[in-house]
C-alpha distance (Angstrom), angle and dihedral (degrees) to the residues before:
residue distance angle dihedral
X1 . . .
X2 3.75 . .
X3 3.87 126.5 .
X4 3.74 126.5 -155.6
X5 3.86 117.5 -148.2
X6 3.76 117.0 -161.5
X7 3.78 150.2 136.4
X8 3.80 127.5 -112.5
X9 3.83 92.0 -126.3
X10 3.85 95.1 49.5
X11 3.90 112.3 110.8
X12 3.77 90.8 -160.6
X13 3.82 91.2 55.8
X14 3.84 88.6 51.0
X15 3.81 90.4 51.5
X16 3.87 88.6 49.8
X17 3.80 92.4 49.8
X18 3.80 91.1 49.0
X19 3.79 91.0 56.4
X20 3.82 87.4 63.7
X21 3.74 96.5 44.2
X22 3.80 114.3 -173.1
X23 3.80 89.4 -11.0
X24 3.78 91.2 72.5
X25 3.68 88.0 88.3
X26 3.81 88.2 74.1
X27 3.81 92.4 56.1
X28 3.83 118.4 96.2
X29 3.83 102.7 -121.8
X30 3.75 127.3 -172.9
X31 3.85 117.7 -161.4
X32 3.78 108.3 -143.8
X33 3.82 101.3 -173.4
X34 3.79 110.8 86.6
X35 3.80 90.0 -139.3
X36 3.83 92.3 57.6
X37 3.79 127.2 98.7
X38 3.86 111.4 -82.5
X39 3.82 90.7 -4.0
X40 3.75 121.9 -170.7
X41 3.81 104.7 -176.3
X42 3.73 93.1 159.2
X43 3.78 91.9 63.3
X44 3.84 90.6 49.4
X45 3.71 90.0 51.9
X46 3.83 92.7 46.8
X47 3.87 89.4 51.1
X48 3.82 91.8 48.2
X49 3.80 94.6 -119.0
X50 3.75 109.6 168.5
X51 3.82 102.8 151.7
X52 3.83 130.6 52.4
X53 2.77 132.5 -98.8
X54 3.74 100.2 25.3
X55 3.85 125.4 170.3
X56 3.83 123.8 -149.7
X57 3.76 114.8 -160.3
X58 3.89 132.7 -157.2
X59 3.83 90.6 -93.7
X60 3.83 90.4 57.2
X61 3.81 94.2 -110.3
X62 3.81 112.8 140.0
X63 3.78 120.1 -153.2
X64 3.79 123.2 -170.9
X65 3.77 127.2 -144.6
X66 3.80 140.3 45.1
X67 3.79 107.3 -49.8
X68 3.87 125.1 -157.2
X69 3.77 115.5 -115.7
X70 3.85 90.4 -117.1
X71 3.69 90.9 55.6
X72 3.87 92.5 48.3
X73 3.79 88.5 48.1
X74 3.80 91.2 53.0
X75 3.91 93.7 47.3
X76 3.77 93.1 47.5
X77 3.78 101.6 34.3
X78 3.80 86.2 -127.1
X79 3.82 109.8 142.4
X80 3.75 118.8 -130.9
X81 3.82 113.7 -122.3
X82 3.78 118.3 -100.8
X83 3.82 116.1 -107.2
């Protein structure tokens, strides 16, 4: 239920993506820079996204910054896989 907003050139977005590894393909991601692949800057503008990465949660709350996987797990009720 969470959406990550970011920009292809953003180093913090790259850090966030690396935290997920190959599982990032399961994350709903919106590219905010019009020069990026499959960009949707209009949606980013509509949502008021100004900092990257930003996460939007089911309740509509948007939180900016790199979030730890544990925090994302708690906010989305998505369990982390066992090691």
